[in-house]
KERO-26024 format. One record per residue (C-alpha): residue in one letter; chain; residue number from 0; y, x, z. Coordinates in nm, 4 decimals. Each point is the difference from the previous one (the first is absolute). Layout:
BEGIN
A,A,NUM,Y,X,Z
...
# end
This chain:
BEGIN
M,A,0,1.9917,8.6905,0.4580
R,A,1,0.2281,-0.1391,0.2249
I,A,2,-0.0215,-0.3954,-0.0648
A,A,3,0.2112,-0.3076,0.1705
F,A,4,-0.1334,-0.2968,0.0263
F,A,5,0.1566,-0.3358,0.0437
S,A,6,-0.1961,-0.3136,0.1069
E,A,7,0.1274,-0.3669,0.0461
T,A,8,-0.2567,0.0035,0.3016
F,A,9,-0.1588,0.2530,0.2216
L,A,10,-0.1731,-0.0137,0.3613
P,A,11,0.0107,-0.1595,0.2567
K,A,12,-0.0563,-0.2938,-0.2898
V,A,13,-0.3567,0.0417,-0.1214
D,A,14,-0.1025,-0.0995,-0.3559
G,A,15,-0.1211,0.1413,-0.2858
I,A,16,0.3134,0.1854,-0.1338
V,A,17,0.0503,0.1887,0.3439
H,A,18,-0.4120,0.0659,0.0182
T,A,19,-0.0180,0.2407,-0.3442
L,A,20,0.3595,0.1234,0.1051
C,A,21,-0.1589,0.1533,0.3191
H,A,22,-0.2822,0.1355,-0.1545
L,A,23,0.2283,0.1606,-0.2435
L,A,24,0.2341,0.1666,0.2410
D,A,25,-0.2921,0.1234,0.1555
H,A,26,-0.1744,0.1883,-0.2789
L,A,27,0.3398,0.1624,-0.1302
P,A,28,0.0359,0.2402,0.2587
S,A,29,-0.3810,0.1105,-0.0914
R,A,30,0.1340,0.1077,-0.3184
G,A,31,0.3019,0.1530,0.0803
H,A,32,0.2220,-0.2527,-0.0634
H,A,33,0.3289,-0.1289,0.2122
A,A,34,0.1129,-0.3850,0.0276
I,A,35,0.2732,-0.2039,0.1765
L,A,36,-0.0468,-0.3684,-0.0076
F,A,37,0.3226,-0.2699,-0.0267
A,A,38,-0.1085,-0.3014,0.1937
P,A,39,0.1060,-0.3330,0.1584
A,A,40,0.1479,0.0880,0.3605
G,A,41,-0.2610,-0.0191,0.2673
A,A,42,-0.2259,0.2115,-0.1278
P,A,43,-0.1081,0.3276,0.1965
R,A,44,0.1972,0.2805,-0.0454
R,A,45,-0.3043,0.2212,-0.1692
Y,A,46,-0.3153,-0.0436,-0.1069
A,A,47,-0.2774,0.3129,-0.0716
Q,A,48,0.2636,0.2368,-0.1073
S,A,49,0.2476,-0.2507,-0.1427
R,A,50,0.3578,-0.0479,0.1336
I,A,51,0.0775,-0.3688,-0.0792
H,A,52,0.3319,-0.0752,-0.0189
P,A,53,0.0846,-0.3722,0.0980
M,A,54,0.2513,-0.2393,-0.2049
P,A,55,0.1861,-0.3050,0.1233
A,A,56,-0.2004,-0.3116,-0.1073
L,A,57,-0.0042,-0.3683,0.0987
P,A,58,-0.2842,-0.2454,-0.0604
C,A,59,-0.0296,-0.1582,-0.3209
P,A,60,0.0840,-0.3791,0.0691
I,A,61,-0.3049,-0.1462,-0.1340
Y,A,62,-0.2408,0.2979,0.1231
P,A,63,0.1092,0.1344,0.3276
E,A,64,-0.2395,0.3020,-0.0315
L,A,65,0.1527,0.1176,-0.3243
K,A,66,0.2996,0.1994,0.0922
L,A,67,0.3040,0.0166,-0.2297
A,A,68,0.2482,0.2962,0.0000
A,A,69,0.3452,0.0362,-0.1192
P,A,70,-0.0378,0.1162,-0.3891
W,A,71,0.3423,0.1835,0.0555
A,A,72,-0.1169,0.2483,0.2934
D,A,73,0.0326,0.3779,-0.0425
V,A,74,-0.3137,0.2147,0.0067
L,A,75,0.1573,0.2861,-0.1587
P,A,76,0.0766,0.2168,0.2875
T,A,77,-0.3646,-0.0396,0.1225
L,A,78,-0.1302,0.0950,-0.3752
E,A,79,0.2063,0.2714,-0.0841
Q,A,80,-0.1051,0.1522,0.3251
F,A,81,-0.3733,-0.0575,-0.0318
R,A,82,-0.0018,0.1091,-0.3894
P,A,83,-0.2062,-0.2030,-0.1345
D,A,84,-0.1990,0.0614,-0.3545
L,A,85,-0.0815,-0.3659,-0.0606
I,A,86,0.0653,-0.3549,0.1327
H,A,87,-0.2949,-0.2347,0.0382
V,A,88,0.1051,-0.3774,0.0418
L,A,89,-0.2618,-0.2198,0.1550
N,A,90,0.0274,-0.3767,-0.0748
P,A,91,0.3891,0.0457,-0.1040
L,A,92,0.2078,-0.2921,0.1390
T,A,93,0.3185,0.1132,0.1879
I,A,94,-0.0963,0.3587,0.1611
G,A,95,-0.1776,0.0741,-0.3302
W,A,96,0.3560,-0.0659,-0.2321
V,A,97,0.1474,0.2105,0.2559
G,A,98,-0.2945,0.3262,-0.0462
L,A,99,0.0346,-0.0853,-0.3762
R,A,100,0.3412,-0.0011,-0.0350
A,A,101,-0.0238,0.3327,0.2269
A,A,102,-0.2225,0.1482,-0.2519
E,A,103,0.2609,-0.0606,-0.3108
Q,A,104,0.2919,0.1359,0.2170
L,A,105,-0.1976,0.3318,0.1050
A,A,106,-0.1285,-0.0113,-0.3685
L,A,107,-0.3819,-0.0045,0.1258
P,A,108,-0.3096,-0.1753,-0.1272
A,A,109,-0.0895,-0.3106,0.1362
V,A,110,-0.3713,-0.1664,0.0795
A,A,111,-0.0064,-0.3473,0.0684
S,A,112,-0.3248,-0.1799,0.1048
Y,A,113,-0.0944,-0.3610,-0.0152
H,A,114,-0.1855,-0.1388,0.3043
T,A,115,0.0926,-0.3946,0.0277
D,A,116,-0.0456,-0.2687,-0.2626
I,A,117,0.3350,-0.1799,0.1457
A,A,118,-0.0002,-0.2321,-0.3177
G,A,119,-0.3439,-0.1178,0.0779
F,A,120,0.0551,-0.0541,0.3740
A,A,121,0.3347,-0.1333,-0.0884
A,A,122,-0.2260,-0.3314,-0.2265
N,A,123,-0.2236,-0.0161,0.2719
W,A,124,0.2550,-0.0867,0.2478
G,A,125,0.1431,-0.2918,-0.2988
F,A,126,0.2257,0.2468,-0.1328
G,A,127,-0.1134,0.0693,-0.2974
Y,A,128,0.3149,-0.0691,-0.2188
L,A,129,0.0990,0.3707,0.1449
G,A,130,-0.2438,0.1490,-0.1919
R,A,131,0.2315,0.1286,-0.3092
P,A,132,0.3182,0.1151,0.2582
I,A,133,-0.2289,0.2201,0.2005
W,A,134,-0.1796,0.1383,-0.2568
A,A,135,0.3278,0.0756,-0.1484
A,A,136,0.1183,0.1498,0.3124
L,A,137,-0.3228,0.2423,0.0290
R,A,138,0.0537,0.0481,-0.3846
W,A,139,0.3467,0.1413,0.0636
L,A,140,-0.0946,0.2011,0.3249
H,A,141,-0.3389,0.1912,-0.1309
N,A,142,0.1206,0.0476,-0.3620
R,A,143,0.2789,0.2500,0.1899
A,A,144,-0.3011,0.2036,0.1198
A,A,145,-0.1935,0.3285,-0.1829
L,A,146,-0.3339,-0.1509,0.0854
N,A,147,-0.1310,-0.3403,0.1205
L,A,148,-0.2903,-0.0146,0.2071
C,A,149,-0.2326,-0.3258,0.0710
P,A,150,-0.2958,-0.0203,0.1839
S,A,151,-0.2602,-0.1466,-0.2534
R,A,152,-0.0538,-0.0943,-0.3761
I,A,153,0.0786,-0.3454,0.0333
A,A,154,0.3277,0.0989,0.2002
K,A,155,0.0667,0.2355,-0.2676
Q,A,156,-0.0476,-0.2234,-0.3082
A,A,157,0.2376,-0.2830,0.2400
L,A,158,0.2443,0.2609,-0.0185
E,A,159,-0.0094,0.0897,-0.3864
R,A,160,0.0022,-0.3648,-0.1030
H,A,161,0.3222,-0.0553,0.2116
G,A,162,0.1824,0.3246,-0.1745
I,A,163,-0.0438,0.2537,0.2505
E,A,164,-0.0081,0.3382,-0.1564
R,A,165,-0.2110,0.3253,0.0748
V,A,166,-0.2730,-0.1331,0.2351
R,A,167,-0.2909,0.1750,0.1398
I,A,168,-0.2405,-0.0670,0.2351
W,A,169,-0.0157,0.1435,0.3676
G,A,170,-0.2819,-0.1472,0.1474
R,A,171,-0.1394,-0.0425,0.3413
G,A,172,-0.2242,0.1551,0.2309
V,A,173,-0.2509,-0.0606,0.2943
D,A,174,-0.1315,0.2608,0.2968
S,A,175,-0.3718,-0.0884,-0.0703
E,A,176,-0.0609,0.1738,0.3388
R,A,177,0.2583,-0.1721,0.2378
F,A,178,-0.1373,-0.3515,-0.1653
H,A,179,-0.3855,0.0486,0.0339
P,A,180,-0.2794,-0.2361,0.0669
R,A,181,-0.1013,0.2009,0.3016
H,A,182,0.2930,-0.0940,0.1688
R,A,183,-0.1606,-0.3647,0.0739
S,A,184,0.0168,-0.1256,0.3353
E,A,185,-0.1713,-0.2905,0.2121
A,A,186,0.2384,0.0227,0.2151
F,A,187,0.3093,-0.0171,-0.2244
R,A,188,-0.1499,-0.2932,-0.2333
R,A,189,-0.0322,-0.2350,0.3177
R,A,190,0.3946,0.0814,0.0842
M,A,191,0.0726,-0.1250,-0.3718
G,A,192,-0.2647,-0.2707,0.0944
G,A,193,-0.2765,0.0545,-0.1582
T,A,194,-0.3689,-0.1265,0.1177
E,A,195,-0.3434,0.0555,-0.1302
A,A,196,-0.0387,-0.3775,-0.0944
G,A,197,0.2471,0.0153,-0.3206
P,A,198,0.2172,0.2302,-0.2381
L,A,199,0.2780,0.1825,0.0834
F,A,200,0.3063,0.0054,-0.2883
L,A,201,0.3276,0.2184,0.0389
Y,A,202,0.3043,0.0025,-0.1394
V,A,203,0.2442,0.2817,0.0478
G,A,204,0.3701,0.0049,-0.1271
R,A,205,0.3387,-0.1378,0.0901
L,A,206,0.0214,-0.3652,0.0488
S,A,207,0.2327,-0.1178,-0.2250
H,A,208,-0.0371,-0.3440,-0.1990
E,A,209,-0.0441,0.1611,-0.3342
K,A,210,-0.2976,0.1761,0.0980
R,A,211,-0.1469,-0.3060,0.0060
I,A,212,-0.2303,0.0041,0.3238
D,A,213,0.0389,-0.3812,0.0241
L,A,214,-0.3088,0.0023,-0.2540
L,A,215,-0.2743,0.1534,0.3153
H,A,216,0.0582,-0.3284,0.1489
A,A,217,-0.2186,-0.1372,-0.2695
V,A,218,-0.2723,0.2315,0.0330
L,A,219,-0.0436,-0.0636,0.4183
T,A,220,0.0060,-0.3290,-0.0727
A,A,221,-0.2715,-0.0240,-0.2699
M,A,222,-0.2165,0.2383,0.1914
P,A,223,-0.0401,-0.0849,0.3789
G,A,224,-0.1149,0.2909,0.2230
A,A,225,0.2031,0.2384,-0.2459
R,A,226,0.2827,0.2074,0.2364
L,A,227,0.2942,0.1528,-0.1543
A,A,228,0.2372,0.3118,0.1888
I,A,229,0.2918,-0.0013,-0.1582
V,A,230,0.2371,0.3453,0.0233
G,A,231,0.3349,0.0523,-0.0921
D,A,232,0.3191,-0.1339,0.1210
G,A,233,0.3416,-0.2143,-0.1923
P,A,234,0.1990,-0.2235,-0.0576
A,A,235,-0.2449,-0.2990,-0.0770
R,A,236,-0.2401,0.0853,0.3338
P,A,237,0.1630,-0.3305,0.1729
H,A,238,-0.0781,-0.2038,-0.2906
L,A,239,-0.3818,0.1603,-0.0069
E,A,240,-0.0367,-0.0350,0.3789
A,A,241,0.0561,-0.3556,-0.0267
L,A,242,-0.1967,-0.0328,-0.2959
F,A,243,-0.2984,0.1750,0.1031
A,A,244,0.0315,-0.1658,0.3784
N,A,245,-0.3181,-0.2041,0.0069
S,A,246,-0.2189,0.2529,-0.2002
P,A,247,-0.2007,0.3155,0.0922
A,A,248,0.2844,0.2349,-0.1098
R,A,249,0.1421,0.2950,0.2019
F,A,250,0.3310,0.1772,-0.0336
M,A,251,-0.0533,0.3535,0.0957
G,A,252,0.3713,0.1043,-0.1116
Y,A,253,0.0531,0.3143,-0.1150
L,A,254,-0.2626,0.2865,0.0290
R,A,255,0.0145,0.3408,-0.1118
G,A,256,-0.1967,0.3200,-0.0117
D,A,257,-0.3359,-0.0341,0.2071
E,A,258,0.0129,-0.3284,0.1124
L,A,259,0.1184,-0.0939,-0.4330
A,A,260,-0.3440,0.2119,-0.0857
H,A,261,-0.1805,-0.2260,0.3020
A,A,262,0.1000,-0.3376,-0.1447
Y,A,263,-0.0980,0.1057,-0.3826
A,A,264,-0.3422,0.1212,0.1141
S,A,265,-0.0680,-0.2714,0.2690
A,A,266,0.0559,-0.2892,-0.2178
D,A,267,-0.2744,-0.1478,-0.2987
Y,A,268,0.2194,-0.0987,-0.3088
F,A,269,0.3616,0.0776,-0.1096
L,A,270,0.2189,-0.2982,-0.1272
F,A,271,0.2818,0.0890,-0.1531
P,A,272,0.2045,-0.2890,-0.1977
S,A,273,0.3391,0.1389,-0.0760
P,A,274,0.0236,-0.0549,-0.3953
H,A,275,0.3483,0.1994,-0.0396
E,A,276,-0.1134,0.3781,0.0919
T,A,277,0.1327,0.2576,-0.1832
L,A,278,-0.3303,0.2084,0.1464
G,A,279,-0.1356,-0.0879,0.3508
N,A,280,-0.0841,0.2577,0.2409
V,A,281,-0.2090,-0.2002,0.2073
V,A,282,-0.2177,-0.0723,-0.2276
L,A,283,-0.0720,0.3587,-0.0989
E,A,284,-0.0383,0.0634,0.4232
A,A,285,-0.2464,-0.3008,-0.0051
M,A,286,-0.2088,0.1222,-0.2560
A,A,287,0.0019,0.3436,0.1504
S,A,288,-0.0791,-0.1305,0.3403
G,A,289,-0.3471,-0.1908,-0.1496
L,A,290,0.1352,-0.3609,-0.0649
P,A,291,-0.0776,-0.1674,-0.2661
V,A,292,0.3278,-0.1687,-0.1683
V,A,293,0.1606,-0.3330,-0.1327
V,A,294,0.3173,0.0026,-0.1355
P,A,295,0.1723,-0.1823,-0.2552
N,A,296,-0.0382,0.0115,-0.4059
S,A,297,0.3868,0.1388,-0.0190
G,A,298,0.2057,0.2913,0.0796
G,A,299,-0.0566,0.3747,0.0487
V,A,300,-0.2913,-0.0812,0.2552
L,A,301,-0.1986,-0.0110,-0.3479
E,A,302,0.0781,0.3827,-0.0310
H,A,303,-0.2985,0.0787,0.2500
V,A,304,-0.1837,-0.3320,0.0116
E,A,305,-0.2266,-0.0540,-0.2597
H,A,306,-0.1642,-0.3447,0.0074
L,A,307,-0.3859,-0.0003,0.1079
R,A,308,0.0540,0.3911,-0.0241
T,A,309,0.2269,0.0603,0.2587
G,A,310,0.0844,-0.2955,0.1640
L,A,311,0.0370,-0.3532,-0.0815
L,A,312,0.3027,-0.2115,-0.1715
F,A,313,0.0751,-0.3457,0.0580
T,A,314,0.2807,-0.2035,-0.1876
A,A,315,0.3470,0.0677,0.1546
H,A,316,0.1497,-0.2868,0.2253
K,A,317,-0.3450,-0.2083,-0.0681
P,A,318,-0.1543,-0.0147,0.3241
H,A,319,-0.3330,-0.1609,-0.0923
S,A,320,-0.0437,0.3320,-0.2177
L,A,321,0.0627,0.1919,0.2864
V,A,322,-0.2281,-0.1985,0.2365
A,A,323,-0.2608,-0.0124,-0.3182
A,A,324,0.0037,0.3840,-0.0156
V,A,325,-0.0069,0.0686,0.3809
Q,A,326,-0.3262,-0.2770,0.0276
R,A,327,-0.1697,0.2391,-0.3070
L,A,328,0.0579,0.3413,0.2077
V,A,329,-0.1089,-0.1585,0.3297
V,A,330,-0.2913,-0.1730,-0.1219
D,A,331,-0.1066,0.3051,-0.2308
K,A,332,-0.0700,0.2823,0.2212
A,A,333,-0.0664,0.2548,-0.2874
L,A,334,0.2658,-0.0765,-0.2150
A,A,335,0.2184,0.0536,0.3219
E,A,336,-0.1531,0.3416,0.0666
R,A,337,-0.0122,0.0980,-0.3084
L,A,338,0.3999,-0.0693,-0.0591
A,A,339,0.0295,0.1941,0.3455
A,A,340,-0.1039,0.2956,-0.1364
S,A,341,0.1062,0.0313,-0.3424
G,A,342,0.3490,-0.1068,0.1425
R,A,343,-0.0211,0.3004,0.2896
A,A,344,-0.0862,0.2089,-0.3011
H,A,345,0.2697,-0.0361,-0.2074
A,A,346,0.2143,0.0531,0.3047
R,A,347,-0.0799,0.3359,0.0831
Q,A,348,0.0784,0.0836,-0.3294
Q,A,349,0.3530,-0.1167,0.0944
S,A,350,0.1675,0.3082,0.1797
W,A,351,0.3717,0.0127,0.1576
A,A,352,-0.0003,0.3795,-0.0835
N,A,353,-0.0828,-0.0276,-0.4001
V,A,354,0.2095,-0.3330,-0.0203
H,A,355,0.3041,0.2073,0.1374
D,A,356,-0.0616,0.3627,-0.1735
Q,A,357,0.0169,-0.2380,-0.2912
L,A,358,0.3428,-0.1517,0.0587
I,A,359,0.1306,0.3413,0.1252
A,A,360,-0.0988,0.1235,-0.4021
D,A,361,0.1969,-0.2603,-0.1040
Y,A,362,0.2680,0.0790,0.2112
R,A,363,0.0393,0.3736,-0.1640
V,A,364,0.0034,-0.1524,-0.3147
L,A,365,0.3287,-0.1005,0.0744
L,A,366,0.1347,0.2980,0.1276
P,A,367,0.1614,0.2537,-0.2402
T,A,368,-0.1804,0.2795,-0.1252
P,A,369,0.1241,0.3217,0.1551
T,A,370,0.1004,0.2372,-0.2482
T,A,371,-0.1175,0.3644,-0.0461
L,A,372,0.2659,0.2629,-0.0339
P,A,373,-0.0657,0.2462,-0.3186
R,A,374,-0.1036,0.3483,0.0889
A,A,375,0.1982,0.2785,0.0323
A,A,376,-0.0596,0.2383,-0.2946
# end
């Protein structure tokens, strides 16, 4: 197959969409498939074996890390040269609209994947009144596709509840060898601010206001001697650095590869307070690394975290509930060890190869069935 991807975001930006797309672009050549990616200008010109076509784009005024492309961009000459069998748009907005329109013009099947709870984020920012028009726009875009994908059952229910049709789950995987307890490093633990005197908590992810990282401050206040390492970057970093200025928190910036694996394995507990995730790749990575995880009782994180089996849940947005859950884990070592073991066992079952092979099978269903010519008499 030849697949043309249209994504609103790609490297050097790092987020869950980019993470998933990179894994997919790595995987497709191993199965004999070819890809091209249309992404905002500033991305590398190639990734793995795929060409990247830059699209002129400007920063979104209210969220500068999001680039908005001109929706009238002409991509047909590049597509006609590549000759795709189908088009897949990820988190369709402006670049996604270009891809959907091109699919219609070229009479190609289109796949659209939903990755971000935009309406939930808007509500978290105090713009809940935008929920209805946001869902109307998403419905208008996604229902132009022959197949819509989302990462979890909770996301699927939300899409269908808002009138989006033809929805299937495209799950997420984790490399349980890359993220493994054996990567624990006392030197890296010290680099993150860890000591022998108290627990080291870890957050990994984008530093943005909707992630509710501010709730972690209550944990440090309630637990003298505890330390917190915050891995990632994003627009909320200056605000968070000011909030945590007089607390034992250390900002590590973006980490990748071996450093990220060391960060997970060298902490004691993983805390992820974001209430609006469609899945949460980092939660799977923490589970694979052998950490007990604490997550809110909302969003796609519930796809992999079952209370008292693979992690602990707290009431979303409630700092006292988060503190109580964390204190319970720290006090009850047997519970923490049991959740860590169960979490890793669950994560080991979630391989990227299986996830992407299922996606390829879903692609194939959309392609025309080859006709067989009758044999000559």
